[in-house]
C-alpha positions in Angstrom: 0.1 0.0 -0.1 1.5 3.1 -0.9 1.4 6.0 1.2 0.9 9.8 0.6 3.1 12.2 1.6 2.2 14.5 4.8 0.7 17.9 4.1 3.5 20.8 4.5 3.4 22.4 8.3 1.6 25.4 8.5 3.3 28.2 8.5 3.3 30.6 11.5 1.8 34.2 11.3 3.7 37.2 10.6 3.1 40.4 13.2 -0.2 41.5 10.6 -2.1 37.9 11.1 -1.2 36.9 7.7 0.9 33.4 7.4 4.3 34.1 5.8 3.9 34.5 2.0 0.3 35.5 2.3 -0.4 39.2 1.5 -3.3 40.7 1.4 -3.3 42.0 -2.2 -2.8 38.0 -2.9 -5.4 36.8 -0.7 -8.0 39.6 -2.2 -7.3 38.4 -5.8 -7.6 34.7 -5.1 -10.9 35.5 -3.3 -12.0 38.3 -6.3 -12.2 34.2 -8.5 -15.4 33.4 -6.3 -18.1 34.6 -7.9 -20.9 35.8 -5.2 -24.6 37.0 -5.4 -25.3 40.7 -4.2 -27.6 41.7 -2.0 -29.0 45.0 -0.2 -28.9 44.7 3.5 -31.3 47.2 5.2 -32.3 47.9 8.8 -34.2 51.0 10.5 -32.9 52.6 13.4 -35.1 53.0 16.2 -36.7 56.4 16.7 -35.7 58.5 19.5 -38.4 57.4 22.1 -39.7 53.7 20.8 -42.2 53.9 23.2 -43.4 57.1 22.0 -45.4 57.0 18.7 -45.1 60.6 18.1 -41.5 60.5 18.5 -39.4 61.0 14.8 -38.2 57.5 13.3 -34.5 56.9 13.0 -33.1 56.9 9.2 -33.3 53.7 7.2 -29.8 52.0 6.8 -28.5 49.6 3.6 -25.3 48.3 2.6 -24.4 46.5 -0.6 -23.0 42.5 0.2 -21.3 39.7 -1.2 -21.1 37.7 1.8 -24.5 36.4 2.7 -25.7 32.5 2.5 -27.9 30.8 3.7 -26.9 28.6 6.4 -30.1 26.6 7.6 -33.4 25.4 6.2 -35.0 24.4 9.9 -34.7 26.5 11.2 -34.7 29.0 8.7 -31.2 30.9 9.3 -28.9 33.1 6.9 -25.6 34.9 7.9 -24.0 37.9 6.1 -20.6 39.6 7.0 -20.7 43.1 8.2 -17.4 44.9 8.1 -16.2 45.3 12.0 -17.5 48.9 13.0 -19.3 49.6 9.9 -22.8 51.8 10.3 -24.5 48.4 9.4 -22.5 46.4 12.1 -23.0 49.2 14.9 -26.7 49.3 14.1 -27.3 45.6 14.2 -25.6 45.9 17.4 -28.7 47.8 18.8 -31.3 46.9 16.5 -32.0 43.1 16.0 -34.4 43.3 12.9 -33.4 44.0 9.1 -33.9 42.8 5.5 -32.0 41.3 2.5 -33.0 42.3 -1.1 -31.6 39.7 -3.7 -30.5 42.3 -6.3 -31.3 41.5 -10.3 -28.9 42.1 -12.8 -30.7 45.3 -13.7 -30.1 46.9 -10.1 -26.4 47.3 -10.8 -26.7 51.2 -9.6 -28.4 50.4 -6.4 -25.4 48.2 -5.7 -22.8 50.6 -6.8 -24.9 53.3 -5.0 -24.9 51.5 -1.6 -21.4 50.4 -1.5 -19.7 53.9 -2.1 -17.1 55.1 0.4 -17.4 58.6 1.8 -21.3 58.4 0.8 -24.0 60.9 1.7 -26.7 59.9 4.1 -28.6 56.8 3.4 -32.0 58.8 3.4 -30.7 61.0 0.3 -29.8 56.8 -1.3 -33.0 55.8 -0.6 -34.6 58.5 -2.0 -35.5 57.6 -5.9 -35.4 53.8 -5.5 -38.8 52.2 -5.0 -39.3 50.1 -2.0 -41.7 48.6 0.3 -41.5 48.5 4.0 -41.4 45.0 5.4 -44.0 44.2 8.0 -41.8 42.1 10.5 -38.6 44.5 10.5 -40.0 47.8 9.3 -36.9 47.8 7.2 -37.3 48.8 3.1 -37.3 45.8 0.5 -35.8 47.1 -2.9 -38.6 47.0 -5.9 -37.6 44.5 -8.5 -35.9 42.4 -6.4 -35.5 39.0 -7.4 -36.2 37.9 -3.6 -36.7 39.6 0.0 -36.2 38.4 3.5 -36.6 39.6 6.4 -35.1 38.5 9.7 -33.8 38.8 13.2 -30.6 38.3 14.6 -30.1 35.6 16.2 -26.2 35.4 17.0 -23.5 37.7 15.9 -19.9 36.1 15.6 -16.9 38.3 15.4 -14.6 37.5 13.0 -11.0 39.3 12.2 -12.2 42.7 11.0 -15.7 41.2 10.4 -18.8 40.4 12.1 -20.8 37.4 11.3 -24.4 38.1 11.8 -26.5 35.4 11.7 -30.4 35.6 11.1 -33.6 33.8 11.7 -36.1 34.1 8.2 -38.9 35.4 9.3 -40.5 36.4 6.0 -39.1 35.4 2.7 -41.0 36.5 -0.9 -40.2 36.3 -4.7 -41.7 39.4 -6.0 -39.9 39.5 -9.2 -39.0 36.2 -11.1 -37.7 38.3 -14.3 -33.8 38.8 -14.7 -31.0 37.2 -13.8 -29.2 37.5 -10.5 -26.3 40.6 -10.5 -22.7 38.8 -9.5 -19.9 39.9 -8.5 -16.4 38.5 -9.9 -13.1 40.2 -10.2 -13.6 43.0 -8.9 -16.7 44.1 -11.0 -20.5 43.4 -11.2 -21.6 41.2 -13.8 -24.3 39.5 -14.9 -25.1 35.7 -15.8 -24.3 34.6 -19.3 
């Protein structure tokens, strides 16, 4: 019987947390070869006084994400990865209800708008986008999305410079069966086909 050679010993991490020989650029380049679906994650900030219905409501917040996936069917769970310290990460640490719109290939402009660095207020970003407000989360869900989900955070797990947020799906719908999904591959938004 022939034995296989032992795998190479893992390299020890360098001071920046990477194994010797793995730079940020090399890691990004390798991961850019993994195609991913594009979603818009949204949530509504709590009002100034949640017990007073006349108090002003908080602002709607949105972010583009490609690190989103199904975790479990029973119970229905999904996961999204949020950059640590981002506005959405901070909001979901205090507000457990959020929504996801699975973007269609025709919604590239929405993905780009909510992925901008140094962007204007989220209120202005939502201004000309058709959406409905979720009945369970109160969060905006984009009109024309391939699918929408409303979620409640079940668990948040710190993971390097991100937070993995696992949410229980409260509602799921398929409002639009038209068009293909928006994908992200090699640093660009793309369409299938």
